[in-house]
Structures are given as structure tokens and as C-alpha cells.
C-alpha positions as CSV (number, residue, x, y, z in Angstrom):
1,X,113.6,155.3,-66.0
2,X,115.5,154.2,-62.9
3,X,115.0,156.9,-60.3
4,X,115.4,155.0,-57.1
5,X,118.1,153.8,-54.8
6,X,120.5,151.1,-56.0
7,X,119.6,149.0,-53.0
8,X,116.1,148.8,-54.3
9,X,117.2,146.5,-57.1
10,X,119.3,144.2,-54.9
11,X,119.1,140.7,-56.4
12,X,118.5,137.5,-54.5
13,X,116.9,134.6,-56.5
14,X,114.2,133.1,-54.3
15,X,110.6,131.7,-54.5
16,X,108.1,134.4,-53.7
17,X,105.9,133.0,-51.0
18,X,102.8,135.0,-52.1
19,X,102.9,134.0,-55.8
20,X,105.0,130.9,-55.8
21,X,107.1,132.3,-58.7
22,X,110.9,132.5,-58.9
23,X,111.8,136.1,-58.2
24,X,115.1,137.9,-59.0
25,X,114.7,140.9,-56.7
26,X,115.0,140.7,-52.9
27,X,112.0,143.0,-52.5
28,X,109.9,143.1,-55.7
29,X,107.6,145.9,-54.6
30,X,110.6,148.1,-53.7
31,X,112.3,147.3,-57.0
32,X,109.3,148.2,-59.2
33,X,108.8,151.4,-57.3
34,X,112.4,152.4,-58.2
35,X,111.3,152.8,-61.9
36,X,109.0,155.2,-63.7
37,X,107.8,155.3,-67.3
38,X,109.4,157.8,-69.6
39,X,107.4,161.0,-70.1
40,X,108.0,163.5,-72.8
41,X,111.7,163.7,-73.7
42,X,113.0,162.0,-70.6
43,X,115.7,159.4,-71.1
44,X,117.0,157.0,-68.5
45,X,120.2,155.3,-67.9
46,X,120.9,152.0,-69.7
47,X,122.2,148.7,-68.3
48,X,121.3,149.4,-64.7
49,X,120.0,145.9,-64.0
50,X,122.0,142.7,-63.7
51,X,120.7,139.2,-64.0
52,X,121.3,136.2,-61.8
53,X,124.8,134.8,-61.5
54,X,125.9,132.2,-64.1
55,X,128.2,129.3,-63.1
56,X,129.4,126.7,-65.6
57,X,132.2,124.0,-65.5
58,X,133.0,121.9,-68.5
59,X,135.0,118.7,-68.5
60,X,136.6,116.6,-71.3
61,X,138.4,113.3,-71.0
62,X,140.1,111.4,-73.8
63,X,141.9,108.0,-74.0
64,X,144.0,106.7,-76.9
65,X,144.2,103.0,-77.7
66,X,146.9,101.7,-80.0
67,X,145.6,98.8,-82.2
68,X,148.5,97.2,-83.9
69,X,151.0,99.4,-85.6
70,X,148.8,101.3,-87.9
71,X,145.5,102.0,-86.0
72,X,144.8,104.3,-83.1
73,X,141.4,104.6,-81.5
74,X,140.4,107.6,-79.4
75,X,137.5,107.5,-77.0
76,X,136.3,111.0,-75.8
77,X,133.7,112.0,-73.2
78,X,132.7,115.6,-72.8
79,X,130.4,117.1,-70.2
80,X,129.0,120.6,-70.2
81,X,127.9,122.1,-66.9
82,X,129.3,118.9,-65.3
83,X,128.1,119.8,-61.8
84,X,124.6,120.5,-63.1
85,X,124.6,123.9,-61.3
86,X,121.2,125.6,-61.8
87,X,121.6,128.7,-63.9
88,X,118.5,130.9,-64.1
89,X,117.4,132.8,-67.3
90,X,117.0,136.5,-67.3
91,X,113.7,137.7,-65.8
92,X,110.8,138.4,-68.1
93,X,107.9,136.6,-69.9
94,X,108.6,133.8,-72.3
95,X,109.8,135.1,-75.6
96,X,111.0,138.5,-74.2
97,X,113.5,137.4,-71.5
98,X,115.6,140.2,-70.2
99,X,112.9,142.9,-70.3
100,X,112.0,145.0,-67.3
101,X,108.3,145.8,-68.0
102,X,107.0,148.1,-65.1
103,X,103.5,148.1,-66.7
104,X,103.1,144.5,-65.5
105,X,104.0,144.4,-61.8
106,X,103.0,140.7,-61.5
107,X,105.7,139.6,-63.9
108,X,108.4,142.2,-63.1
109,X,111.5,140.3,-62.1
110,X,109.9,136.9,-62.4
111,X,112.2,134.2,-63.7
112,X,110.4,131.8,-66.0
113,X,113.2,129.3,-66.9
114,X,116.6,127.9,-66.5
115,X,119.5,127.7,-68.9
116,X,122.2,125.2,-69.7
117,X,121.5,122.0,-67.9
118,X,124.1,119.3,-67.9
119,X,124.8,117.8,-71.3
120,X,127.1,115.0,-72.2
121,X,128.5,113.7,-75.5
122,X,130.7,110.7,-76.3
123,X,132.9,110.2,-79.4
124,X,134.9,107.3,-80.9
125,X,137.5,108.1,-83.5
126,X,139.7,105.7,-85.5
127,X,142.9,107.0,-87.1
128,X,144.6,104.8,-89.7
């Protein structure tokens, strides 16, 4: 249950100098202290955490070549995340990303991977 100040869960993706892990929260100790486990019939708010920012730019280029009167060739190149901007996954252990487990302070807010690296594809099409 989130029972702390909103500033306690301020996000700033950085490498934690003490553990060497990529950390989502500006102050991990302050962030984990802002939560408590549910007791009895307590229920907390939902969706009070936000993950790291996501930035993605896709690009597609196509060129048509006329071959005689009856044939047209098209060459196409597509790039996804063309600027190869690093996008971090949601924090959490592998297999359960996006979980905020306060029973494991060492992995709370730790980012274990990245998402969507640059991918390119090429295509050649012949119309007749």
C-alpha cells in the first residue's frame, strides 16, 4: 500500500553506485519506505507508479523502379527505433517485470533489461 509522499517515488534512471544495478527511483531507500504490506482488509490505490520514459522513432523509405512497360520494382527499407534510443524495461526481476515487491528491497526498482533496440528490414517487390 502506498502511504508515503509522492516525491518519495520520483523517478530518475541511473546506476546505483553501491550495487552497480540500474535503478528507477532517485532515492531507492525513500521509495521502498513509502510502501507497506496490506494487513487485514486494507486496500491501497492502484497504478501509482510510472515506469521509465519510452521514446521511439520509426522510418521507412521506398523507391520505385520502372522496368520496361510492364514491370515495376519497389525497394523498401524500414528502420524501427532508428536513432537506437535506449528504452528501459519496467523494474522487477526477470519474468515478472513491472512488479513492485517490497519484500525484496535489493530488487525493488531495479531495471534488469532494455526494450526495443534498433531493427531494420529490407524488401524487394516486383509488380507485373
